N, C-alpha and C positions, 0 to 999 in steps of 0.2 A: 634762627630764622633764615630763610633763603630770600635774599632781596630781589624783588622784581625791578630790573634796571629801568623800566619805563616809569617808575615812580621815585620820588625823592627818598633818600635813606632816612628811615624813621629813627630819630636820635634822641637820647636822653642824656642829661648832664647831671652827675651826682656831685653835689657840693656847689655852693654859690658864693664862696669867698673870693679872694683874688683870682684864684685859678679858674673857677667856673665863670665868674662874671666878666673877667678881662681877657683871659687867654683862650676860652673855649666858646661860650655862648655867642659872642659877637661874630666870630668867624664862621660858625655853623649857620647862624641866621643870615649872614651875608652871602652864603653860597647856595644857589638854587638847587644844587644836587642833594641838599639835606632839608629835612623838615624837623624842627626842634619840637618834640612832642611832650617832653617831661623834664622837670628840674626838681631835684630834691634839696631841701634845706629846712632845718627846724627853727632857724633864727627868724623871729617875726619881721625884723627890718629887712632881711634878705628876701624873705617870702614876698613882702610887699614890692621890693625892687624888681624881683624876677617877674612877678605878675604884671607889673607896669611895663617893663621892657619887652616882655614876650607873652602877650595876652593869649595867644593860641596854645601855649604850653600848659600842661597840667602840672600844678605845683604840689608835691608830696613832701612828707616830713623826712623820710629816710631813704637811703639807697635800697633798703628792703622793699619799700613801696614801689620803687622803679622796677625791681625784679618781678614784682607781682604783675606788672604790665608787659612782661617780656614777650608775650604772644602778639603784642601790638607794636613791637620795636624791632629794629635791625642792629642798632649800634648803641653801646653804652660808653660814655666818656667819664672817667674817674678823676675828679678834681678834689678828692677827699684827702685827709691826712695820711702820711706814708704808711703807717702801721695797718691801715685798712686796705691797702692796694692789693696785696696778695689774696686775702679771703674774698674780697668783692670781685676781683677779676676772675678768680676761680669759679665763683658762683655764677657770674654772668656768662662765662664760656660754657659752663654746664647747662645753662638755661637756653643755649642756642644763639647767643648774641656775639657779634664781633665787638672788640674791646680796644679802646684807647686808654692807656694808663699814663697819668701825669708822672713826671719825674719826682723823686727817684722811683724806678720801676717797682722795686720792693725794698724791704729792709735788709734782706740777705740774698746773696747771689744765688744760692741754692733754690730759693723760692722763685726767683726770676726764671731760672732754667726749668723748673717744674711747670711754670705757666706756659713757657714756649713748647714744651713737650705735650702738654694738655691741648693747647690750641692746634698743634699739628695732628694729634690723634682725633680731635673732634672736627677738623676741617674748618676752623674759624680763623678770621683775620685778627691778629694781635699786633699792636704797635705801641710805641712809647713816645710821649710828647716832649721830645728834646728840641723845643722850638728855637733855641738859640743857635741851631745850625743855620737858621735863616735870619739872624741878626745881620744888618747891613755891614757892620764893621767886620764881622767874621767872614761874610761873603767876599769882602775886599781882601782880607788876609789870605783866604783860600785861593783866590785868583792869583795873587802875587806868588804864593808858594808853588802853585801848579805851573805857572809860567816860568819858574826859575828866575824871577826878576831880582832876587837877592843873592843868587848863587847858592852854593850848598849851605843850608841853614845849620847853625851850630847850637843856638840857644833861642828858646821861645819863652817869653814872659807874658803872663796873662793875669789880670786882676778883676775881681769884683769886690770893691771896697765901698763901704757906706758909713755914714754917721747916723746911727740908730741906737742911742743910748738906752732906750727902754724896749723891752720885748713886747711887740705889739699884739700878739695873739695869745690867748690863754693856753691853747693846746701846745704852742711852741714853748711857752714858759715851763710847762709841766713835762714836756717830752724828754726822754732820755735817748741815748744812742740806740738802745734796743727798740725804741719807738720810731726810729728814723729822724730823731731830732738833731739839731745842730746845723751849723753853716756848711759843714763838709757834705752832708746829705742834701742840703738846699742849693746854695750857689755853687758849691764844689762839684756837684753832679754835672753842671754845665761846663765848668772849666776843664774837668777831666775828659768829658766827652769831646769837646772841641779839640783838645790836644791830641787825643787818639785819632780823631778824624783827620787831622792835618799830617801827623807824623807816624802813625801806626802803633802797633802794640808796644806796651811799656811795662816796666816794673817800678815800684816806689823805692827810691833810694834814700829818702829822708822825709820825715813828717813831724810837724809841730802842731799840736792841738791844744789850744788854751781857752779858758773861760774867763772873760773880763767883766761882763756886765752884772750888776747886782740882780739877783733873782734868776739868773740863767743857770740851768742845770747841766748844760752840755756845751760843746765847743762853739765859740763865736769869733775866734781869731785863729786862722789855720794857714800854715805854709807847707806845701808839698813839692817835692822834687821828683820828677819822673825821668827815667832813662829809657828812651825808646830804642827798639831794636834797630832802627834806622840810623842811630848814632846821635840824634838830637837830644838835648837835655831841656826839659820844660820846668820852669819855676812858676808855681801857681799860688796866688795869694787870695784869700777870702776873709773879709774882716767886717764886722758889723759895728765896730767902735773906732772908726778911722777918721780922724779930724782933718787929715791932709792926704788926699788920694793920689796914688801914683798913676802912671799911664795905664790905660786899659790893655794895650798891647805894646810890647817891644820885642822885635824879632831881629836877630843878628845873623847875617850870612857872609859868605866869603867875598861878595861883591857889593854889599850894601846892607842897609837896615831899614826898618819901618817902625815908627813910633806913633801911637794913636791914643789920644785922650778922649774922655767922654763916654757916654753909655748909649746904646741903641735907643732911638726915640719911640719905638712902636708901643711899648707898654704905657709910658706916660701919655701918649696920644690917645689911646683908648680910655685910660682912666679919666682924662679930661673931657670925655664925651664924643671923641671923634669916631669915625667909622672906617673900617678897612677898605671901604669903597671910595673914600675921599681921594681926590687927586694928590693931596699932600701927604697921604699916609705913607709912613716908612721913609720919608725923605729927610735926611739929616741937614741941619744948618751947615752951610759951607764953612763957617768959622771953625768947625770941629774936624775939618779934614786932617788926615794924618800926614806925617812927613816921611818922604821916601828918599834914600840916598845915603850920603856920608856927611859928617859935619863939615860945613863950608860949601857943600854941594847938595843942598836939600831942595826938594820940590814938593809942593802940596799935592796930595792925591785925594780927589773927591771920593767920598764913601758911597758904595753901592746902595741902592734902595733896599730897605729891609722887606722881608717877604714871608711873614708868618702864614698868610693865606695859602702858601704852597703846600703846607702840611696837609690841610684838608682837601686841597685839589688832588694831590697824589693819592690820598686815601680813597676819595670818591671814585677815581678812575679804577683803582684796584677792586673795590667792591662791585662796581658796575660791570666789570669785566669777568666776573665769576668768583670774586672773593678769594678764598684760600687756594682755589684751583687755578687762578689766573697766574700767568708768568710775569705780570707787571709787579714791580716792587712795592712794598709798603713804604711809607715815608721815612720810617726809622725801623731798621731791622732790630728786633729786641735783643739779639745777641750782643750788639754794641753796648747797650745799657747794662747787660749782665757783666761785661768786661769792666765797665765803670764801677759796678758794685764790688767786684773783686779787688780793684785798686783801692777803694774805700776801706775794705777789710784789711788789705796790706798796710795802709796808712795807719789805721787804728792800732794794729798789732805792733808796728814799729814804734809809735808814739808811747804805747803802754810800756814797752821795754826800755825806753830811753831814760 
């Protein structure tokens, strides 16, 4: 569809689990540049919640039901399980829609590249929801690195560790790596993306993929070492059975370091019923401020405000300016997520040979 910039972007969200209900629908509904027209979910409880929260949206059972409405839409947001991302994005692009794909972009890097080529050929906007580029703590780290505040960085440590002894979702319990299952595809996609955004292209030097929880079929405890072409070494941990969590970030440079505990507050704020329009949205408790400097000479550094709404603001500007023909950037160039998928493939290959 060709969007008329004088009207809101007619948007549908496929899937209304955590992704659709927390990371997409609230931000679309809060931005007047969009009109949330349809939501797909077959779960009765989620159907009821979607209808209650977004009474103007049509609720359909499946993403196929959304595609049947493609003539009335401009944009499809995919918040469905990873194995569905490639076929659904392909179908949506071919139906004339612009597309947002939640992470991971696809299960295989070749599929992601095929989608990029297809979108270019069809003249459609395609982007990937790497929302944690707008975490407040990541924005803080990015500003430090760009300012050279730590001197030349030698080591970057980043963690997503949680205590979640039971697998919460049926599809996650059943998913294999071929389905995009496991913590490397889930939280690891964010950690890899952030490391590459900060320090540039990398290769995987070491990878450990373990399965700890009963009933889990694929990795839930992962450690990956990246060697960046810039010379930085990244150590990345992702663990769903972690009883004592390490720092979210630790960065070591020639002139100082930065250590930060805690997790960005935007997701729990929305889960608790808050709105991205609230004055307190994205603001972290000052007690979680990171420590900057050297041992014995440390200063607290307040965390920047988190900014997930920026993703949809940038996307709306792109679409309103002419979509794929516009010179404005998409919020996330999908080439980056393809690079992340290539790193995941390297990590799996290394771990299998170990």
